[in-house]
Phi, psi and omega in degrees: 000130176266112183294344181261004175300139179266128181248134177278157181304328180298315180290317178299320180298319178300316183288334180262004179057048178215188180262156177296325178297323177296316179298311180300314181299315179295324178290320178298319184272356181056043182253006177289144181280017183203155178276092186274318188197207183210165183245135179237133178228132181202126176048058178064014176237144179216158180203152173253142176226149181232135176286132181304316182299319179290322177295315179298320179298315179294318179301321179291327178292324181261006174061042172250123178259153180295145175293142181255000000 
């Protein structure tokens, strides 16, 4: 596992058993209980990214393991 791999909200949502919109909204509002990722905006395009290592750390705290 590369802890610096960038994960999109869609993948994080699958692993957290929620929707990508929920992840994006929480990141926009800075209401996540952990520092998961960052927002990038450039030339009318924007994206959210989450570091794999931080996502894995959070998943281990809430005891959700990745599907195999």
